[in-house]
N, CA, C and O atoms as CSV, one atom per row, in Angstrom:
chain,resi,resn,atom,element,x,y,z
A,1,MET,N,N,-66.957,83.166,61.630
A,1,MET,CA,C,-66.491,84.522,61.701
A,1,MET,C,C,-65.122,84.626,62.419
A,1,MET,O,O,-64.258,85.415,62.037
A,2,LYS,N,N,-64.965,83.794,63.477
A,2,LYS,CA,C,-63.740,83.834,64.190
A,2,LYS,C,C,-62.494,83.398,63.355
A,2,LYS,O,O,-61.400,83.951,63.469
A,3,LYS,N,N,-62.746,82.376,62.517
A,3,LYS,CA,C,-61.700,81.902,61.615
A,3,LYS,C,C,-61.310,82.979,60.648
A,3,LYS,O,O,-60.126,83.201,60.392
A,4,TYR,N,N,-62.312,83.658,60.103
A,4,TYR,CA,C,-62.110,84.725,59.119
A,4,TYR,C,C,-61.304,85.912,59.761
A,4,TYR,O,O,-60.370,86.439,59.155
A,5,LEU,N,N,-61.687,86.293,60.961
A,5,LEU,CA,C,-60.961,87.427,61.643
A,5,LEU,C,C,-59.560,87.101,61.938
A,5,LEU,O,O,-58.672,87.944,61.815
A,6,ALA,N,N,-59.321,85.791,62.357
A,6,ALA,CA,C,-57.929,85.401,62.573
A,6,ALA,C,C,-57.133,85.415,61.255
A,6,ALA,O,O,-55.978,85.840,61.256
A,7,ASP,N,N,-57.704,84.975,60.160
A,7,ASP,CA,C,-57.061,84.963,58.867
A,7,ASP,C,C,-56.769,86.398,58.393
A,7,ASP,O,O,-55.685,86.679,57.882
A,8,LEU,N,N,-57.737,87.292,58.567
A,8,LEU,CA,C,-57.544,88.663,58.178
A,8,LEU,C,C,-56.469,89.366,59.033
A,8,LEU,O,O,-55.647,90.108,58.496
A,9,ALA,N,N,-56.470,89.143,60.323
A,9,ALA,CA,C,-55.468,89.696,61.188
A,9,ALA,C,C,-54.048,89.196,60.820
A,9,ALA,O,O,-53.092,89.972,60.801
A,10,GLN,N,N,-53.938,87.914,60.536
A,10,GLN,CA,C,-52.639,87.333,60.151
A,10,GLN,C,C,-52.165,87.924,58.843
A,10,GLN,O,O,-50.987,88.262,58.726
A,11,ARG,N,N,-53.039,88.066,57.845
A,11,ARG,CA,C,-52.621,88.596,56.581
A,11,ARG,C,C,-52.262,90.079,56.692
A,11,ARG,O,O,-51.271,90.520,56.110
A,12,THR,N,N,-53.051,90.842,57.423
A,12,THR,CA,C,-52.771,92.224,57.568
A,12,THR,C,C,-51.507,92.479,58.334
A,12,THR,O,O,-50.683,93.301,57.931
A,13,GLY,N,N,-51.340,91.766,59.465
A,13,GLY,CA,C,-50.133,91.893,60.285
A,13,GLY,C,C,-48.859,91.504,59.505
A,13,GLY,O,O,-47.832,92.178,59.582
A,14,THR,N,N,-48.963,90.427,58.777
A,14,THR,CA,C,-47.800,89.960,58.022
A,14,THR,C,C,-47.424,90.957,56.923
A,14,THR,O,O,-46.245,91.213,56.681
A,15,THR,N,N,-48.441,91.516,56.261
A,15,THR,CA,C,-48.202,92.541,55.236
A,15,THR,C,C,-47.437,93.745,55.861
A,15,THR,O,O,-46.475,94.250,55.283
A,16,PHE,N,N,-47.889,94.176,57.035
A,16,PHE,CA,C,-47.296,95.332,57.709
A,16,PHE,C,C,-45.815,95.054,58.036
A,16,PHE,O,O,-44.942,95.877,57.757
A,17,VAL,N,N,-45.554,93.892,58.627
A,17,VAL,CA,C,-44.203,93.553,59.086
A,17,VAL,C,C,-43.277,93.311,57.925
A,17,VAL,O,O,-42.122,93.733,57.977
A,18,VAL,N,N,-43.740,92.630,56.846
A,18,VAL,CA,C,-42.880,92.394,55.711
A,18,VAL,C,C,-42.550,93.678,54.964
A,18,VAL,O,O,-41.431,93.871,54.489
A,19,THR,N,N,-43.558,94.559,54.870
A,19,THR,CA,C,-43.259,95.824,54.189
A,19,THR,C,C,-42.294,96.639,54.993
A,19,THR,O,O,-41.379,97.222,54.411
A,20,LEU,N,N,-42.437,96.718,56.291
A,20,LEU,CA,C,-41.467,97.477,57.135
A,20,LEU,C,C,-40.089,96.852,57.084
A,20,LEU,O,O,-39.105,97.588,57.011
A,21,ALA,N,N,-39.964,95.545,57.118
A,21,ALA,CA,C,-38.709,94.893,57.029
A,21,ALA,C,C,-38.063,95.142,55.685
A,21,ALA,O,O,-36.859,95.390,55.618
A,22,GLY,N,N,-38.835,95.081,54.611
A,22,GLY,CA,C,-38.327,95.369,53.302
A,22,GLY,C,C,-37.770,96.782,53.169
A,22,GLY,O,O,-36.700,96.992,52.598
A,23,LEU,N,N,-38.486,97.711,53.688
A,23,LEU,CA,C,-37.981,99.138,53.656
A,23,LEU,C,C,-36.762,99.272,54.514
A,23,LEU,O,O,-35.885,100.057,54.153
A,24,ALA,N,N,-36.625,98.580,55.614
A,24,ALA,CA,C,-35.404,98.638,56.425
A,24,ALA,C,C,-34.230,98.011,55.705
A,24,ALA,O,O,-33.126,98.554,55.743
A,25,VAL,N,N,-34.432,96.922,55.074
A,25,VAL,CA,C,-33.349,96.265,54.310
A,25,VAL,C,C,-32.902,97.109,53.128
A,25,VAL,O,O,-31.724,97.103,52.770
A,26,ALA,N,N,-33.840,97.838,52.517
A,26,ALA,CA,C,-33.508,98.652,51.360
A,26,ALA,C,C,-32.745,99.908,51.724
A,26,ALA,O,O,-32.088,100.504,50.871
A,27,ALA,N,N,-32.826,100.326,53.006
A,27,ALA,CA,C,-32.082,101.465,53.490
A,27,ALA,C,C,-30.656,101.124,53.820
A,27,ALA,O,O,-30.381,100.611,54.904
A,28,GLU,N,N,-29.769,101.386,52.942
A,28,GLU,CA,C,-28.379,100.962,53.092
A,28,GLU,C,C,-27.526,102.201,53.447
A,28,GLU,O,O,-27.692,103.235,52.800
A,29,PRO,N,N,-26.703,102.147,54.354
A,29,PRO,CA,C,-26.683,101.183,55.510
A,29,PRO,C,C,-27.799,101.471,56.492
A,29,PRO,O,O,-28.151,102.632,56.704
A,30,PHE,N,N,-28.347,100.459,57.079
A,30,PHE,CA,C,-29.441,100.632,58.055
A,30,PHE,C,C,-28.839,101.079,59.352
A,30,PHE,O,O,-27.892,100.492,59.875
A,31,ASP,N,N,-29.446,102.185,59.874
A,31,ASP,CA,C,-29.092,102.687,61.186
A,31,ASP,C,C,-30.363,102.971,61.925
A,31,ASP,O,O,-31.207,103.723,61.437
A,32,LEU,N,N,-30.525,102.390,63.090
A,32,LEU,CA,C,-31.755,102.434,63.893
A,32,LEU,C,C,-32.105,103.885,64.213
A,32,LEU,O,O,-33.284,104.238,64.210
A,33,LEU,N,N,-31.114,104.734,64.489
A,33,LEU,CA,C,-31.341,106.109,64.909
A,33,LEU,C,C,-31.681,107.018,63.778
A,33,LEU,O,O,-32.467,107.948,63.960
A,34,THR,N,N,-31.109,106.789,62.582
A,34,THR,CA,C,-31.339,107.703,61.453
A,34,THR,C,C,-32.333,107.177,60.428
A,34,THR,O,O,-32.615,107.846,59.434
A,35,PHE,N,N,-32.848,106.015,60.657
A,35,PHE,CA,C,-33.862,105.437,59.690
A,35,PHE,C,C,-35.081,106.291,59.691
A,35,PHE,O,O,-35.513,106.759,60.745
A,36,ALA,N,N,-35.652,106.510,58.535
A,36,ALA,CA,C,-36.865,107.345,58.371
A,36,ALA,C,C,-38.101,106.563,58.838
A,36,ALA,O,O,-38.850,106.021,58.025
A,37,TRP,N,N,-38.300,106.514,60.169
A,37,TRP,CA,C,-39.386,105.676,60.665
A,37,TRP,C,C,-40.739,106.164,60.277
A,37,TRP,O,O,-41.625,105.346,60.028
A,38,GLY,N,N,-40.958,107.478,60.209
A,38,GLY,CA,C,-42.279,108.048,59.915
A,38,GLY,C,C,-42.758,107.570,58.567
A,38,GLY,O,O,-43.821,106.953,58.485
A,39,PRO,N,N,-42.020,107.828,57.509
A,39,PRO,CA,C,-42.467,107.372,56.152
A,39,PRO,C,C,-42.583,105.853,56.056
A,39,PRO,O,O,-43.498,105.317,55.431
A,40,ALA,N,N,-41.605,105.163,56.708
A,40,ALA,CA,C,-41.686,103.686,56.647
A,40,ALA,C,C,-42.933,103.129,57.361
A,40,ALA,O,O,-43.554,102.182,56.879
A,41,LEU,N,N,-43.283,103.706,58.482
A,41,LEU,CA,C,-44.494,103.221,59.184
A,41,LEU,C,C,-45.771,103.621,58.416
A,41,LEU,O,O,-46.751,102.875,58.399
A,42,ALA,N,N,-45.743,104.822,57.775
A,42,ALA,CA,C,-46.892,105.238,56.992
A,42,ALA,C,C,-47.100,104.298,55.811
A,42,ALA,O,O,-48.224,103.884,55.529
A,43,THR,N,N,-45.977,103.954,55.101
A,43,THR,CA,C,-46.054,103.053,53.947
A,43,THR,C,C,-46.513,101.685,54.381
A,43,THR,O,O,-47.360,101.082,53.722
A,44,SER,N,N,-45.975,101.178,55.475
A,44,SER,CA,C,-46.368,99.884,55.970
A,44,SER,C,C,-47.828,99.835,56.394
A,44,SER,O,O,-48.533,98.860,56.135
A,45,GLY,N,N,-48.272,100.913,57.056
A,45,GLY,CA,C,-49.680,101.010,57.475
A,45,GLY,C,C,-50.605,101.088,56.254
A,45,GLY,O,O,-51.691,100.508,56.238
A,46,SER,N,N,-50.150,101.810,55.248
A,46,SER,CA,C,-51.010,101.899,54.038
A,46,SER,C,C,-51.147,100.523,53.323
A,46,SER,O,O,-52.222,100.161,52.843
A,47,THR,N,N,-50.064,99.804,53.274
A,47,THR,CA,C,-50.164,98.446,52.642
A,47,THR,C,C,-51.003,97.538,53.499
A,47,THR,O,O,-51.722,96.690,52.971
A,48,ALA,N,N,-50.936,97.686,54.793
A,48,ALA,CA,C,-51.759,96.832,55.726
A,48,ALA,C,C,-53.235,97.189,55.532
A,48,ALA,O,O,-54.075,96.289,55.551
A,49,VAL,N,N,-53.578,98.453,55.349
A,49,VAL,CA,C,-54.958,98.829,55.100
A,49,VAL,C,C,-55.447,98.223,53.781
A,49,VAL,O,O,-56.558,97.701,53.685
A,50,LEU,N,N,-54.579,98.310,52.770
A,50,LEU,CA,C,-54.965,97.688,51.442
A,50,LEU,C,C,-55.174,96.188,51.593
A,50,LEU,O,O,-56.096,95.630,50.998
A,51,ALA,N,N,-54.352,95.546,52.361
A,51,ALA,CA,C,-54.499,94.076,52.605
A,51,ALA,C,C,-55.824,93.793,53.312
A,51,ALA,O,O,-56.505,92.815,53.000
A,52,ALA,N,N,-56.187,94.659,54.272
A,52,ALA,CA,C,-57.484,94.480,54.958
A,52,ALA,C,C,-58.634,94.680,54.049
A,52,ALA,O,O,-59.632,93.965,54.140
A,53,LEU,N,N,-58.526,95.653,53.151
A,53,LEU,CA,C,-59.579,95.889,52.154
A,53,LEU,C,C,-59.744,94.708,51.211
A,53,LEU,O,O,-60.866,94.320,50.886
A,54,VAL,N,N,-58.612,94.130,50.767
A,54,VAL,CA,C,-58.653,92.941,49.911
A,54,VAL,C,C,-59.337,91.804,50.681
A,54,VAL,O,O,-60.166,91.080,50.130
A,55,GLY,N,N,-58.980,91.662,51.945
A,55,GLY,CA,C,-59.629,90.647,52.774
A,55,GLY,C,C,-61.124,90.813,52.940
A,55,GLY,O,O,-61.881,89.843,52.950
A,56,LEU,N,N,-61.520,92.031,53.066
A,56,LEU,CA,C,-62.982,92.320,53.186
A,56,LEU,C,C,-63.684,92.056,51.870
A,56,LEU,O,O,-64.800,91.537,51.882
A,57,SER,N,N,-63.090,92.387,50.745
A,57,SER,CA,C,-63.699,92.118,49.462
A,57,SER,C,C,-63.721,90.654,49.169
A,57,SER,O,O,-64.646,90.163,48.523
A,58,ALA,N,N,-62.690,89.919,49.646
A,58,ALA,CA,C,-62.705,88.408,49.477
A,58,ALA,C,C,-63.823,87.799,50.215
A,58,ALA,O,O,-64.451,86.851,49.743
A,59,ARG,N,N,-64.096,88.338,51.404
A,59,ARG,CA,C,-65.205,87.776,52.225
A,59,ARG,C,C,-66.530,87.983,51.503
A,59,ARG,O,O,-67.385,87.097,51.514
A,60,LEU,N,N,-66.710,89.149,50.873
A,60,LEU,CA,C,-67.989,89.450,50.243
A,60,LEU,C,C,-68.192,88.622,48.971
A,60,LEU,O,O,-69.324,88.372,48.557
A,61,SER,N,N,-67.062,88.193,48.346
A,61,SER,CA,C,-67.230,87.528,46.986
A,61,SER,C,C,-67.027,86.031,47.041
A,61,SER,O,O,-67.473,85.348,46.119
A,62,ARG,N,N,-66.400,85.478,48.031
A,62,ARG,CA,C,-66.074,84.040,48.030
A,62,ARG,C,C,-66.348,83.379,49.405
A,62,ARG,O,O,-67.390,83.581,50.028
A,63,ASP,N,N,-65.407,82.626,49.813
A,63,ASP,CA,C,-65.529,81.822,51.041
A,63,ASP,C,C,-65.634,82.778,52.246
A,63,ASP,O,O,-64.820,83.689,52.397
A,64,LYS,N,N,-66.629,82.559,53.081
A,64,LYS,CA,C,-66.898,83.491,54.188
A,64,LYS,C,C,-65.861,83.253,55.350
A,64,LYS,O,O,-65.780,84.086,56.253
A,65,ASP,N,N,-65.102,82.177,55.342
A,65,ASP,CA,C,-64.142,81.886,56.379
A,65,ASP,C,C,-62.713,82.197,55.988
A,65,ASP,O,O,-61.794,81.944,56.767
A,66,SER,N,N,-62.506,82.736,54.807
A,66,SER,CA,C,-61.135,83.036,54.330
A,66,SER,C,C,-61.081,84.540,53.913
A,66,SER,O,O,-62.042,85.095,53.381
A,67,ALA,N,N,-59.906,85.162,54.186
A,67,ALA,CA,C,-59.647,86.502,53.785
A,67,ALA,C,C,-58.893,86.595,52.496
A,67,ALA,O,O,-58.421,87.668,52.119
A,68,GLY,N,N,-58.774,85.480,51.814
A,68,GLY,CA,C,-58.002,85.477,50.551
A,68,GLY,C,C,-58.890,84.987,49.398
A,68,GLY,O,O,-59.906,84.319,49.591
A,69,PHE,N,N,-58.450,85.356,48.194
A,69,PHE,CA,C,-59.223,84.903,47.032
A,69,PHE,C,C,-58.786,83.556,46.720
A,69,PHE,O,O,-59.289,82.948,45.775
C-alpha cells in the first residue's frame, strides 16, 4: 500500500506541476503579477484530480502496487 500511495502522489503531483507550468509558458508574455493564477490553479487541480481517479481505477483493475495501467 505504501508503494502505491507514493506512486499515486508522484503521478498526481507531477500532473499538477506540469499542467501549471504549461499554462504559464503558454501565457505570452508571462508576468508573475498579471498571470491568471485562479483559472490556472483550478485547471491544474482538475487535471490532478483526474490523474488521481485514473490511479485509483488502475489499482482496482491491475497491479495493486502501481497507480498506472
